[in-house]
N, C-alpha and C positions, 0 to 999 in steps of 0.2 A: 675759740673764745666767742661767746655770743655778744653781738653788738647791739647797742640801743638804737632807737630811731634816729635817722639822719647821720649815723656814724659810718665811717669807712676805715679800712686799714691801708695805709700808704707805705710804700717801700722808701726808706731813707737813702737808698743807693750807697750804703756803706756797711760792709761786713754783715749783710743780710738783716740789718736792723729794720724794725717796723715801728710805725706810730699810728695811734688811733686818733682820728680827727672827726669833728662834727661839721658837716657841710654847711650848717646854719650858723656856725660860730667862726672864730678867727683862726684861720689855718696859717701855719708857719710859712715864712718866705726865705729867700736867700740870705737875709740879714742874720737869721738864726744859724745858718750853716757857716757863715763867715765869722761870726763871733766865737763859735765853738772851735774853729780852726785857729783863730787869733790867740785864743787862751790856752791852746794845747801845750804851751811851753811850761805850764805849771809843774812843780817838782813832784817827784815820786812820793806817794803816801800823803799828799796834801789833802786837807779837809776844807770844803768850801760850801758856799751858798749860791743858789741861782734865784735871784730876787725877781719875782713876777714870772715864774717858770711857764705858765700857760700849759701847753700840751706836754711839757717835759722834754721837748726835743733837744734843747741845749745840754741839759743834764745827761741825757742818753748818749749824745754824740761825744761829749767830753769824757764820759766814762769809758767809751770804746776807744778813744784816741789817746788816752793817757793812763798812767798808773796811779790815779788818785785813790785815796783811801775811802772817802765818803763825800757825797754831795747832797745837800738838803735843798729841795725845790720848794720855794715859798709861793703860794698861789691863793689869792683872796676868794675866788669864785669856787664854791663848794663842788658843783658838778664838773667843772673843768679840772679841779684837783683830783677828783675821783677818777676821771677819765685818764689823767696822767698816771695815776697809780696802776691802772690796768695796762698801760703801755709799758711801765717798768716791769710788771709781771710778764708781759708778752715777750720781753727781751731778756728775762731771767736776770735782772739786775737788782733785785730786792736787797741784796747784801751790801750794795754800794750806793744806791739812790733811794732817798726817802722823801716823799711829798708831804708838806705840812700846809694844811688849809688854815691860813691866817692872814690878816691884814698886816703888811710889813710895818705899819705905823704902831702896831701893838708890841712889836719886839722890844724897842727901846723903853717903852713905858712900863715894862715889867709884867705886862699882861699876856705876853706871848708864850710860845712853847718853851719848856725848860731846856730843850736841846740847843736853843739859839742863844748861847751865852755871850756876854760882852768880851771882846778881844780874844776870841777862841778860834778864829778861822784864818787859813792861809790865803784864801782868795775869795773874791766875789765876782760873779759873772751876771750880766743883766742886759736884757733887751727891753728897756722901759717904754711906756707910751711916748710917742714922739710929739703929739700935739697938745698945746695948752688948751684949757677949757675955753669954749666960745671961739675957737679958731678951726678952720678947715670944715670939711663936710661932716655932718653928724649922722652916723649910721643908726638906722632904726633898731638894729640888733643890739641889745644891751651887752652881749658878749664882745662884739666888735668895738662898741663904743668904749668899754672899759679898757680894752687892749690898745686902742689907738689914741685915746685922750686921757689927760691927767685927771681922771674923775675921782679915783679912790686914793691916789698917791701921786705927787708931782716929782719933778726931777730932784728938787732939794731933799725930799723924803728918801729917795733912793740913795743919794750920796751920803746924807746924814746917817742913815741906817748902816750903810757900808762902813763908814768910819767907826761906828759903834761895834760892829761885828769883827772887824779885821784886827789881827795881831799887829804889833809894830812891824813895819816893813811888809805887811801883807799887800796883795795886789787887787785892784779893781779893774775889771775888763768890761767895757761898755760899747754897744753899737747904738748909734743915734743918727740924727740928721745934721748936715753941715750948718744949717741956719741956727742950731742951738749950741754951736761950739763955744761961743763966748760965755754963755750961761754955764756950760759944763765946766770949763776951766775955772771960772770965777767961784763956782760952788765947791769944786774939788779943793781949791786952795783955802777956802773958808773952813773946810773940815779937815785940813791938814793931810789931804791926799794929793801928792804932787804929780802933775801930768808928766809922764816919762816917754810916751810913744803914741804917735798918731798916724793913722793910715787912711787916706781918702779912697773911696770906692767910686769908680766911674762905670756907667753902663757901656760906653765906648770911649775910645781915646780922645776924641774931639768934643766930648760932652762934659758939662759941669758935673762935679761929684754929687751923688745922690745919697750916699751914706758915709759915715766916718766910724772907724774903729779907734778906740782910745784906751790906753792903759795908764792907771795912776798907782802910785805906791805910797802907803801911809807913812808919814814922817820922813820921807826921803828928801835928799838934797835936790835943788833945782837943776834940771838938765832935760831938755825936751828933744827927742829925735823924731823927725818927720820921715817916715818910710816911703819908699817908692809907691806910687799909686797902684791900686789893683784894678785892672780892666776886666770887665765881665765878658764882653762880646768882641770878637774880631770884626773887621769890616764886612766879612761875608755873613755875619749874623750868627756864627757858631761860637760856642764858648772858647775862651782863650785856654792855652795849655795849663795855666795856673788854676783856673776854675775846674778843669777836668781833674787835675791832681787833687784839689780840695775835695771834690766829690768822689775821689777814688775811682775815676772812670778813664784812666789813661789808656786802657786797652780797647776802648770803644769809641775813639774820637772820630773815626771815619764812618 
């Protein structure tokens, strides 16, 4: 496959999967790996949407880790969406993954793709921008700015759209930052998505959490489970056993 300027092909370290990334754009991190593992409990033949798919990495990994029927990756940036489509082709997943170049705010307004119908999906998975506008460092790269800051859609947009797309009792899986947890829970309840499960991610056991994984279920009864924390690194600086397992690298720990 011929690559464009500044593009490279990276190994996802799982089942020989590959991803095309632009070195000048936003490259995926461990948060995408963790949310795809967190959501792998989805039922066989589920149909879902990856809101803000970016490179398509979450959709690709979920397709490999589950028996889902179909997942639609929604991405606002046309060139990023086109790059994700080529990654889907590279991994021969065209029959299960479809990238749709659209602003997620157009979905509920009725201006979106006809395939994204109201209350039609079993699950939503998303790794939305973490930073509110006018907070944190502003990256000069427009690609990175859109990926990191709520420039084209904010947290409420992601949750409201999830409510619109999900079937009754459908699940929303999200990775975000701990400092936004109150916002996330408040907005989930506003849109009738009940928080059911939270897991805190720590770089090391004695460090504060840097990420959270949260699952909500549409129209579910209240009951929240706090799972055991996930630690990324041991004291010696190597990945913990669970991270090796998530990366499917159990045989190369040493």
